N, C-alpha and C positions, 0 to 999 in steps of 0.2 A: 257363607256372607264373608269372614275373616279371612279368605284365598282370596277372592277377589280384593276385596279395600289393596293387603300385602302385596300381590302380583302387581296390581296398579303404580305401588308407592316403589315398588320395585324395576318395575319399564320406566319409571319418571326420573329415579337415581339413575338407570343405565342412562338412558337419551343425555340427562346435563352432565355425563363422566363421559359420553361421545363429543359433546358438544364441546368441555372442557380441552380433551386431550386433539381435536381440532385445529381450537383457538391454537393449542399452546406449541402445537407444530408448526405453525406460519410465525411463530419465535425464533430465528435463529439469529447466532453471532453474524450471518452473513445481511441481518435485517437490518443491523444496528448494533452500534460501537459507542462503549459508556466515555469520553474522551473529547477527541472532537470529530466529529463522525460525519461523513460526508454522502455515501453512497451515492457518488454524481456517476453516473455512467455516460460513458465517451468523453469520456476528461482526454482533452491532446497534450503531448509533452512533445518538446523537442529535446531530443539526450545526443550526448557527444558517442562515438561509435567506441570508443576504446572503453570499455567496458566489459563484460559486469566486474563491477572490486564485491569481495569480500566484504559483509558488512563492517566485521569485526574491525577489516581494516583501516574502512571509512571512521572509525569510532577512535578506536587508539588515534589517529590524526588528531580529532577533533580533542581528544582532552590532552595530547602530550604537547602541543606544535603551537608557537606564539601567534603566526598565523593566524589561529582561529579565537584569540581571546576573546573575550566576553561574551562567549556563548552560553545558550539555557541551562542550566545542569538536568531540569528536568526531562527536556528534548531528549538530550546524550542517555540518560539514562532509559527513557522509551523506547529508544535503538535497539540501545543493548537488551534490553528484553525480550526483543523479538525475535533473539536466535541466528539461526541462520538462513541467512537472508541475502540475498544479495542488490547491486547500487547498480544504475545508468545515473552519469550526474549531467546536469545543463551547466549553463550562465546561471541559476538563479534557484534549481534545485538539487534535492536527491532523489530520483524516485527509487523505492525499496520495493520489492518481488520477490517473489519466490524462487526456485532454479529453475522448475517447469516454465514460467515466462518469460524466466533470462534467457532459456533457447529461445523462445523465440524472434529473437529480436537482433540482426547480426553486429557479428564484434570486428572492427576492424582497426587494428593500430598502424598508422602511417606518420610518413614522416616530411612527408611537401606537398599536404593538403591536411585538410580537415573536414570531418565527414558528422553533418549533423543525419541525424536517425529520428523518423516522425512517428511514435506511437499513439495509442488510443486503450485505455484501458479506466476500470472502477476504480474510483477511488474509495480505501475504506477509511483512513484516518490521516488528517495529516497536522504537523504542529511548526515551528517556527526555532530556528538555531537561534536567532534575536535578530535586533538591528545593526548588528556591522558591518560595515562593506563585504567583509568576506565569510559572514553566514547568510548560509540557505534554506529556505522550506524546505521543509521533507514531508514528502509522500510516500505512504502504503498502499500497495497498490493492488487489483488484482486483474485474471481476464486479459493478459495485454495482448492486443495485437497491434502487427509491426505496419506502418503505412508506404512505408519508404523512405527516400535520402537522397539527402543532397548533397554533391561535395564540391567544394571550392578548393581551389589548386593557390598555392603558397606563389604568387612571384620572385622571380630570383636577380 
């Protein structure tokens, strides 16, 4: 009789452990982030074809150039904490991604035109550098897809 009760309790404990493990496996860093988390699938951005830039170069410019005066120090620290990432720039945003996603976006530096690149991606996290004229929103993204581009030629 004691063996039947012990086996029943053991089976229940194993079942509860299994349920807990399945639940825990659905919680991953990709499903949520601590700060400003969007988990926004298929966000679209228009970025310059001139890129990607190393994130460290961008953060050094923000920290040292008076052009970025009044930036949010917490956003800059967050950007620096991201490590070895790459950045595409738009008129209003910095789009930060890893090396492999950055290679999905064609990079073209031209002198007589401006090329806009259209991408879609998943936004992991976003922050703002502040409300100044030269301060942009900052997005950390993944799963980047290149959608196409438009070229605008400068008239001489």
